[in-house]
C-alpha positions in Angstrom: 26.9 -72.9 47.1 29.0 -71.6 44.9 32.2 -73.7 45.6 30.2 -76.6 45.5 29.3 -76.2 41.8 32.9 -75.2 40.9 33.9 -78.2 42.5 31.3 -80.4 40.6 31.9 -78.7 37.1 36.3 -79.1 37.9 38.0 -81.9 39.1 40.7 -79.7 39.7 38.8 -77.4 41.9 40.0 -77.1 45.6 38.1 -74.4 48.1 40.2 -72.1 50.2 41.3 -73.8 52.8 41.0 -76.9 51.9 44.3 -78.9 52.4 44.1 -81.7 49.7 45.2 -85.3 50.3 45.8 -86.2 53.5 49.7 -86.3 54.2 51.0 -83.7 52.0 50.7 -80.8 53.7 51.0 -77.4 52.6 53.3 -74.7 53.7 52.1 -71.2 55.2 52.4 -67.7 53.3 55.5 -66.4 54.9 57.5 -68.5 52.0 55.7 -67.3 49.1 56.9 -64.2 47.7 56.6 -61.8 44.6 58.2 -62.5 41.4 58.5 -59.3 39.9 61.2 -57.1 40.9 61.7 -53.0 41.2 62.4 -52.4 37.5 63.0 -49.2 38.8 66.4 -50.0 40.2 67.6 -52.6 37.9 68.6 -52.3 34.1 68.1 -56.3 33.8 64.2 -55.5 33.4 62.3 -53.6 30.5 60.5 -50.3 32.5 56.5 -50.8 32.1 54.4 -49.2 29.8 52.5 -46.1 30.3 49.7 -48.6 30.2 50.2 -51.2 32.8 51.3 -48.1 35.2 47.8 -47.2 34.7 46.2 -49.5 36.4 43.5 -48.7 39.2 45.9 -48.9 42.5 43.1 -51.1 43.8 43.8 -53.6 41.3 47.3 -53.4 41.8 48.5 -56.7 43.6 51.1 -55.6 46.6 54.4 -56.2 45.6 55.9 -56.7 48.9 60.3 -56.4 49.4 61.9 -59.0 47.4 63.9 -62.3 48.9 67.5 -62.6 47.6 66.3 -65.9 45.1 65.0 -62.5 43.1 67.6 -60.0 43.7 70.1 -62.3 42.8 68.6 -62.4 39.2 68.0 -59.1 38.5 70.4 -57.0 40.2 73.7 -56.0 38.9 76.5 -58.9 40.7 79.9 -59.0 41.0 82.0 -61.5 39.1 82.4 -63.7 42.3 79.2 -64.3 42.8 76.0 -66.0 41.8 76.0 -65.3 37.5 72.6 -64.5 35.4 72.5 -66.5 32.2 69.6 -65.2 29.6 68.9 -68.9 28.1 66.5 -67.5 25.6 65.4 -63.3 24.8 63.8 -62.3 21.5 60.5 -61.2 19.8 57.3 -62.7 18.2 55.8 -61.1 15.3 51.9 -62.1 16.1 49.1 -63.3 13.5 45.5 -63.6 14.4 43.0 -64.6 11.6 46.0 -64.1 8.9 46.7 -60.5 10.0 49.4 -59.4 12.1 48.1 -57.5 14.9 51.1 -57.2 17.6 54.5 -58.2 18.7 55.3 -59.9 22.2 58.4 -59.6 23.6 60.3 -61.9 26.4 63.1 -63.2 27.8 64.0 -66.4 29.8 67.0 -66.0 32.2 68.4 -68.5 35.1 70.5 -67.9 38.1 72.5 -70.3 40.1 72.5 -74.4 39.4 70.9 -77.7 40.6 67.8 -77.4 43.4 69.4 -73.4 44.4 68.5 -72.4 40.8 65.7 -69.9 39.6 64.2 -69.0 36.4 62.3 -66.3 35.2 60.2 -65.9 32.0 59.1 -62.7 31.6 57.1 -61.1 28.4 55.2 -58.2 27.1 52.3 -58.3 24.2 50.7 -56.0 22.6 48.0 -56.5 20.6 45.6 -55.0 18.3 42.7 -57.6 18.2 39.2 -57.3 16.9 37.2 -56.4 20.0 40.1 -54.3 21.0 43.6 -53.8 22.0 45.2 -56.1 24.7 48.0 -55.7 26.7 50.1 -58.3 29.0 52.6 -58.5 31.4 53.1 -62.3 32.1 55.9 -63.7 34.5 57.1 -66.9 35.6 59.8 -67.6 38.3 60.4 -71.6 38.4 62.8 -73.3 40.7 65.4 -76.1 40.7 66.4 -78.2 37.8 63.5 -79.3 37.1 61.7 -76.0 36.8 59.2 -76.6 38.4 56.8 -73.5 38.8 56.8 -71.6 42.1 54.9 -68.2 41.3 53.0 -66.4 37.6 51.6 -63.7 37.7 50.0 -61.9 34.9 49.0 -58.1 34.5 46.2 -57.6 31.9 44.9 -54.1 29.7 42.1 -54.3 27.8 39.5 -56.9 26.8 37.0 -58.3 29.6 40.2 -59.4 32.2 41.8 -55.8 33.2 43.7 -56.6 36.2 45.8 -58.6 37.9 46.4 -62.5 38.5 48.8 -64.4 40.6 49.2 -68.3 41.2 51.2 -69.5 44.2 52.6 -72.5 44.6 51.5 -73.5 47.9 52.7 -77.5 48.3 50.3 -79.6 46.9 48.3 -76.7 44.9 48.5 -73.2 43.4 46.8 -70.5 45.2 45.7 -67.6 42.6 44.1 -64.1 43.6 42.7 -62.4 40.9 42.0 -58.5 41.2 39.6 -57.0 38.7 37.1 -53.8 38.6 34.2 -56.4 40.0 36.7 -57.1 42.9 38.6 -60.3 43.9 38.5 -63.4 43.3 40.3 -66.4 45.0 40.5 -70.4 43.7 42.8 -73.0 44.3 44.5 -76.2 42.0 46.0 -78.9 42.0 50.1 -78.5 41.8 51.9 -81.4 39.8 55.7 -80.7 39.7 56.1 -81.1 35.9 52.4 -78.2 35.7 53.0 -75.3 33.0 51.1 -72.3 32.6 50.2 -71.0 29.3 48.2 -68.2 28.9 46.6 -67.6 25.5 48.0 -65.3 23.2 51.5 -65.5 24.9 54.0 -67.6 22.9 57.4 -67.5 25.0 55.9 -69.7 27.6 56.1 -72.8 25.2 59.4 -72.6 26.3 58.5 -74.8 29.3 56.9 -77.0 27.2 60.2 -77.4 25.8 61.7 -78.2 28.7 59.5 -80.8 29.8 59.7 -82.5 26.1 63.5 -82.6 26.4 63.0 -84.1 29.6 61.0 -87.1 28.3 57.5 -85.7 29.3 54.6 -86.6 27.1 52.0 -85.9 29.3 52.4 -82.0 30.4 49.6 -81.0 33.2 48.8 -77.3 32.2 47.1 -74.1 33.5 45.5 -71.4 31.9 45.9 -69.0 33.7 43.3 -66.4 32.0 40.7 -68.8 31.1 40.9 -70.5 35.4 41.0 -74.0 33.3 43.7 -77.1 34.3 43.9 -79.9 31.5 46.9 -82.2 30.2 48.3 -81.8 26.9 49.5 -85.0 25.5 52.9 -84.5 22.7 53.1 -86.3 19.7 56.2 -87.6 18.4 58.6 -84.5 16.8 58.6 -83.7 12.8 62.0 -81.9 11.2 60.1 -78.5 9.9 62.2 -75.8 9.4 60.8 -72.4 9.9 61.1 -69.4 7.8 62.1 -66.3 9.4 63.2 -63.0 8.0 63.7 -65.0 4.5 65.9 -67.5 6.0 64.8 -71.3 6.9 65.9 -72.6 10.2 66.5 -75.7 11.0 63.2 -76.6 13.8 61.2 -79.8 15.0 57.8 -79.3 15.1 55.6 -80.9 18.1 51.7 -81.5 17.7 50.3 -80.9 21.5 46.6 -82.0 21.7 44.0 -81.8 24.9 41.9 -78.7 25.9 41.7 -75.5 23.8 42.6 -78.0 20.4 45.6 -78.5 18.7 48.2 -76.4 19.1 51.5 -77.0 16.9 54.9 -75.9 18.2 58.6 -75.6 16.3 61.6 -75.7 18.9 65.0 -75.5 17.5 67.9 -77.6 18.9 68.5 -75.7 21.9 64.4 -76.2 22.6 64.5 -72.8 22.1 60.5 -71.7 20.3 60.7 -70.7 17.1 56.7 -70.6 16.1 53.3 -71.3 17.3 50.4 -71.8 16.0 46.5 -72.4 18.1 44.2 -73.2 15.4 41.2 -72.6 17.6 42.3 -68.7 18.3 43.2 -68.5 14.4 46.5 -67.3 16.5 50.1 -67.8 15.0 53.8 -66.6 16.7 57.1 -66.2 14.5 60.4 -65.2 15.8 60.9 -61.9 14.1 64.7 -63.2 14.3 67.1 -66.6 14.7 67.9 -67.2 18.2 
């Protein structure tokens, strides 16, 4: 009954076990792997904050052994082997309601080229919101030269959704597993090769919007993970609009994105790096603390 109600309300909803449209098939679980590496063994990843480590064990999605692509991204490698390249990294100041409420630090790194390439975007968000503190630790894994998302995971402390959520690509859909103090919830969403994950109060993920724009896309499928929503954002033509960062004007192109969740504005530099994000419905704004 609950599944029928969800299907009626959400055209993207797929109940667990539904193979989707005929002929598209699906991959087995053996092809899926976690995107959080063992940070205690890698000098490339920041150590988790105490509040993330303090999640009850029952809320932690098991982190199994990592497959080769992820090990290549995070392990120190000899010069002759595959190199890891940092595509962007930095920090944002975050404002809500015109007041500064916290920071976001992040990086986007890639290893390999072409179809074998793997890209990881990882961030840590620490906010003091009017309804209490919020800590987020999102990670996106994208594959191939087109950087299609293959997995997404976010750890949340604070607010109404403390716990972990994980999305894994299985052929024509993403399978979501959410673990909170209320228990485990599963749901599935239709997957498009160009799908971008945009979590609320996370700015660096708009880097993938910049990638889609650079590829000529103006209708971008989006999943909002913590809201459990799926929709399309329409991109307007760019307008030149410099961003003031640390007292200096930095050239940028401003894009207006419209769709579910209201108007969003994103400022990108000439390399597609995110300089500023503004979301009217959240009264939210994030600005880089330093020029990339």
